[in-house]
N, CA, C and O of each residue as an XYZ file, in Angstrom:
348
protein
N      61.527     75.702    240.691
C      61.007     76.510    239.546
C      61.792     77.268    238.574
O      61.292     77.701    237.536
N      62.895     77.416    238.867
C      63.719     77.810    237.637
C      64.316     76.773    236.739
O      64.913     77.062    235.702
N      64.166     75.769    237.101
C      64.619     74.766    236.325
C      63.438     74.263    235.384
O      63.752     73.951    234.235
N      62.269     74.172    235.725
C      61.171     74.185    234.786
C      61.021     75.283    233.968
O      60.766     75.072    232.782
N      61.127     76.395    234.360
C      61.134     77.638    233.515
C      62.167     77.722    232.530
O      62.058     78.354    231.479
N      63.267     77.011    232.925
C      64.538     77.034    231.983
C      64.292     76.460    230.707
O      64.712     76.918    229.644
N      63.508     75.312    230.868
C      63.316     74.461    229.585
C      61.989     75.046    228.877
O      61.522     74.351    227.975
N      61.241     76.430    229.240
C      59.951     76.537    228.730
C      60.335     78.035    227.675
O      61.084     78.841    228.227
N      59.970     78.317    226.574
C      59.666     79.149    226.091
C      59.037     80.770    226.557
O      59.534     81.896    226.583
N      57.529     80.129    226.930
C      56.735     80.804    227.067
C      56.498     81.177    228.583
O      56.568     80.256    229.396
N      56.217     82.486    229.038
C      56.046     82.522    230.311
C      54.936     81.796    230.985
O      53.892     81.432    230.445
N      55.425     81.558    232.748
C      54.788     80.764    233.127
C      54.132     81.903    234.079
O      54.972     82.551    234.703
N      52.929     82.218    234.273
C      52.162     82.992    235.039
C      52.054     82.310    236.556
O      51.356     81.307    236.700
N      52.614     82.764    237.433
C      52.298     82.150    239.073
C      51.558     83.059    240.117
O      52.046     83.502    241.157
N      50.308     83.249    239.647
C      49.709     84.362    240.619
C      49.288     84.103    242.003
O      48.542     84.811    242.680
N      49.915     82.892    242.376
C      49.776     82.715    243.903
C      50.921     82.396    244.393
O      50.963     81.626    245.353
N      52.105     82.932    243.823
C      53.455     82.324    244.217
C      53.836     83.309    245.657
O      54.613     83.067    246.581
N      52.998     84.423    245.423
C      53.676     85.517    246.513
C      52.549     85.353    247.741
O      52.515     86.101    248.719
N      51.764     84.397    247.542
C      50.836     84.321    248.812
C      50.788     83.106    249.893
O      50.959     81.919    249.611
N      50.556     83.568    251.021
C      50.788     82.052    251.887
C      49.402     81.112    252.178
O      48.334     81.696    251.988
N      49.359     80.038    252.518
C      48.414     78.895    252.505
C      47.103     79.865    252.951
O      46.028     79.641    252.395
N      47.159     80.508    253.552
C      45.897     81.129    254.297
C      44.922     82.227    253.539
O      43.712     82.453    253.520
N      46.184     82.823    252.883
C      45.733     83.765    251.483
C      45.078     82.918    250.415
O      43.971     83.160    249.933
N      45.726     82.078    250.144
C      45.545     80.869    249.251
C      43.692     80.471    249.394
O      42.748     80.502    248.604
N      43.821     80.203    250.474
C      42.578     79.423    250.996
C      41.393     80.618    250.707
O      40.389     80.521    250.001
N      41.820     81.652    251.421
C      40.556     82.754    251.216
C      40.192     83.032    249.839
O      39.092     83.304    249.358
N      41.619     82.878    249.167
C      41.257     83.390    247.729
C      40.427     82.321    247.092
O      39.479     82.689    246.399
N      40.690     80.894    247.257
C      39.600     79.759    246.791
C      38.185     79.937    247.300
O      37.216     79.675    246.588
N      38.072     80.416    248.619
C      36.850     80.671    248.979
C      36.128     81.776    248.642
O      34.950     81.927    248.966
N      36.941     82.770    247.838
C      36.386     83.782    246.933
C      35.827     83.533    245.759
O      34.757     84.035    245.417
N      36.388     82.878    245.175
C      36.162     82.043    243.739
C      35.306     81.113    243.988
O      34.727     80.770    242.957
N      34.902     80.431    245.116
C      34.053     79.106    245.301
C      34.729     78.086    244.519
O      34.162     77.492    243.601
N      36.054     77.851    244.902
C      36.999     76.597    244.385
C      37.273     75.894    245.764
O      37.717     74.746    245.763
N      36.987     76.635    247.081
C      37.497     75.529    248.237
C      36.954     74.341    248.540
O      37.564     73.292    248.748
N      35.503     74.571    248.567
C      34.954     73.203    248.871
C      35.041     72.181    248.008
O      34.783     71.092    248.520
N      35.389     72.163    246.577
C      35.543     71.132    245.813
C      37.341     70.807    245.984
O      37.833     69.704    245.746
N      37.971     71.768    246.345
C      39.466     71.296    246.610
C      39.578     70.664    247.934
O      40.658     70.417    248.470
N      38.708     70.472    248.318
C      39.035     69.720    249.986
C      38.126     68.287    250.109
O      38.021     67.700    251.187
N      37.590     67.883    249.064
C      37.019     66.836    248.868
C      38.026     65.912    248.591
O      38.961     66.125    247.819
N      37.786     64.600    249.396
C      38.740     63.501    249.336
C      38.630     62.767    247.837
O      37.500     62.414    247.500
N      39.471     62.577    247.140
C      39.292     61.874    246.057
C      40.547     61.340    245.631
O      41.493     61.913    246.170
N      40.944     60.193    244.631
C      42.008     59.817    244.124
C      42.233     60.499    243.080
O      41.405     60.328    242.185
N      43.342     61.457    242.799
C      43.624     62.019    241.747
C      45.054     61.398    241.203
O      45.754     60.524    241.714
N      45.222     62.076    240.112
C      46.713     61.591    239.647
C      47.754     61.272    240.613
O      48.302     60.193    240.838
N      47.986     62.859    241.344
C      48.827     62.987    242.464
C      48.889     61.861    243.514
O      49.954     61.449    243.974
N      47.557     61.345    243.897
C      47.732     59.998    244.575
C      48.331     58.674    244.059
O      49.052     57.855    244.629
N      47.741     58.710    242.615
C      47.927     57.160    242.394
C      49.296     56.940    241.309
O      49.667     55.847    240.882
N      49.988     58.414    240.966
C      51.133     58.151    240.287
C      52.323     58.783    241.003
O      53.370     58.861    240.360
N      52.299     59.156    242.011
C      53.552     59.997    242.878
C      54.171     59.008    243.190
O      53.653     57.960    243.576
N      55.659     59.270    243.029
C      56.763     58.333    243.382
C      56.854     58.346    245.216
O      56.758     59.273    246.020
N      57.061     56.987    245.376
C      57.510     57.022    246.575
C      58.181     57.936    247.333
O      57.758     58.420    248.383
N      59.630     58.269    246.607
C      60.769     59.223    246.746
C      60.617     60.225    245.767
O      61.136     60.178    244.652
N      59.812     61.248    246.246
C      59.999     62.353    245.113
C      61.200     62.992    244.893
O      61.861     63.185    245.914
N      61.615     63.331    243.974
C      62.991     64.083    243.771
C      62.400     65.806    244.028
O      61.478     66.320    243.395
N      63.140     66.413    245.023
C      62.968     67.590    245.235
C      63.987     68.951    244.746
O      63.858     70.134    245.063
N      64.946     68.357    243.933
C      65.942     69.139    243.359
C      65.995     68.651    241.650
O      66.619     67.680    241.221
N      65.199     69.570    240.876
C      65.055     68.829    239.245
C      66.658     69.166    238.627
O      67.330     70.172    238.855
N      66.968     68.150    237.899
C      68.020     68.587    236.710
C      67.884     68.899    236.118
O      67.150     68.128    235.500
N      68.132     70.128    235.309
C      67.819     70.484    234.091
C      67.858     69.681    232.764
O      67.017     69.784    231.871
N      69.271     68.625    232.745
C      69.033     67.837    231.820
C      68.272     66.983    231.661
O      67.887     66.598    230.557
N      67.845     66.439    232.978
C      66.534     65.580    232.957
C      65.589     65.879    232.627
O      64.952     65.040    231.990
N      64.942     67.284    232.878
C      63.916     68.091    232.333
C      63.927     68.249    230.834
O      62.935     67.896    230.196
N      64.952     68.739    230.248
C      65.064     68.881    228.810
C      64.925     67.394    228.047
O      64.362     67.503    226.958
N      65.304     66.097    228.378
C      65.182     64.940    227.938
C      63.906     64.623    227.799
O      63.508     64.277    226.687
N      63.131     64.674    228.767
C      61.631     64.189    228.919
C      60.931     65.160    228.354
O      59.811     64.917    227.904
N      61.397     66.220    228.300
C      60.609     67.474    227.290
C      60.631     67.042    226.153
O      59.559     66.997    225.550
N      61.969     66.543    225.430
C      62.294     66.280    224.061
C      61.176     64.939    223.641
O      60.840     64.712    222.478
N      60.853     64.395    224.451
C      59.907     63.159    224.430
C      58.634     63.559    224.096
O      58.003     62.931    223.245
N      58.109     64.652    224.727
C      56.600     65.029    224.651
C      56.101     65.886    223.520
O      56.708     66.955    223.450
N      55.126     65.705    222.580
C      54.721     66.356    221.800
C      54.123     67.727    222.307
O      52.912     67.927    222.219
N      54.875     68.555    222.772
C      54.649     69.987    223.755
C      53.319     70.741    223.099
O      52.245     70.938    223.667
N      53.706     71.121    221.698
C      52.832     72.048    221.175
C      51.293     71.133    220.782
O      50.254     71.780    220.648
N      51.289     70.038    220.668
C      49.849     69.508    220.369
C      49.187     69.231    221.860
O      47.974     69.394    221.994
N      49.874     68.876    222.804
C      48.933     69.193    223.897
C      48.732     70.680    224.067
O      47.571     71.054    223.905
N      49.553     71.525    224.336
C      49.154     72.656    224.416
C      47.886     73.242    223.745
O      47.030     73.881    224.356
N      47.862     73.000    222.626
C      46.688     73.340    221.492
C      45.461     72.419    221.817
O      44.304     72.836    221.878
N      45.822     71.190    222.006
C      44.621     70.286    222.824
C      44.391     70.898    223.969
O      43.245     70.559    224.266
N      44.793     71.589    224.776
C      44.642     72.037    226.134
C      43.754     73.347    225.713
O      42.641     73.627    226.159
N      44.512     74.083    224.746
C      43.287     75.484    224.836
C      41.948     74.905    223.818
O      40.801     75.269    224.075
N      42.213     74.079    222.784
C      40.901     73.755    222.004
C      39.790     73.480    223.582
O      38.799     74.177    223.802
N      40.113     72.695    224.216
C      39.013     72.088    225.534
C      38.945     73.210    226.707
O      38.246     72.998    227.697
N      39.515     74.127    226.601
C      39.472     75.321    227.752
C      38.087     75.622    227.640
O      37.297     75.369    226.730
N      37.877     76.415    229.109
C      36.355     77.046    229.232
C      36.827     78.364    229.994
O      37.641     78.444    230.914
N      36.147     79.311    229.408
C      36.457     80.808    230.240
C      35.543     80.985    230.925
O      34.352     80.952    230.614
N      36.206     81.275    232.331
C      35.146     81.251    233.462
C      35.483     82.728    233.961
O      36.633     83.032    234.279
N      34.371     83.675    234.017
C      34.674     84.859    234.898
C      34.450     85.245    235.839
O      33.238     85.382    236.004
N      35.183     85.596    236.834
C      35.226     85.522    238.258
C      35.489     87.125    238.746
O      35.577     87.399    239.943
């Protein structure tokens, strides 16, 4: 997490970082997202995950990849498509 944070100027909010698995499951049930989260489906994690993922990110690699992406347009496109949900 520190390597990822190092390359980003905006703060990253991680509201679940202090919770354990059971607490996260309870939170998901409380906001009605648990049932959909356990449905089997092929998502990008399954389709594009490497066979041997790196577990210790190298800051130089992260910075190089970040330099290749149009970060601001991605952020603004995501914000334009965002939906506000009150829970």
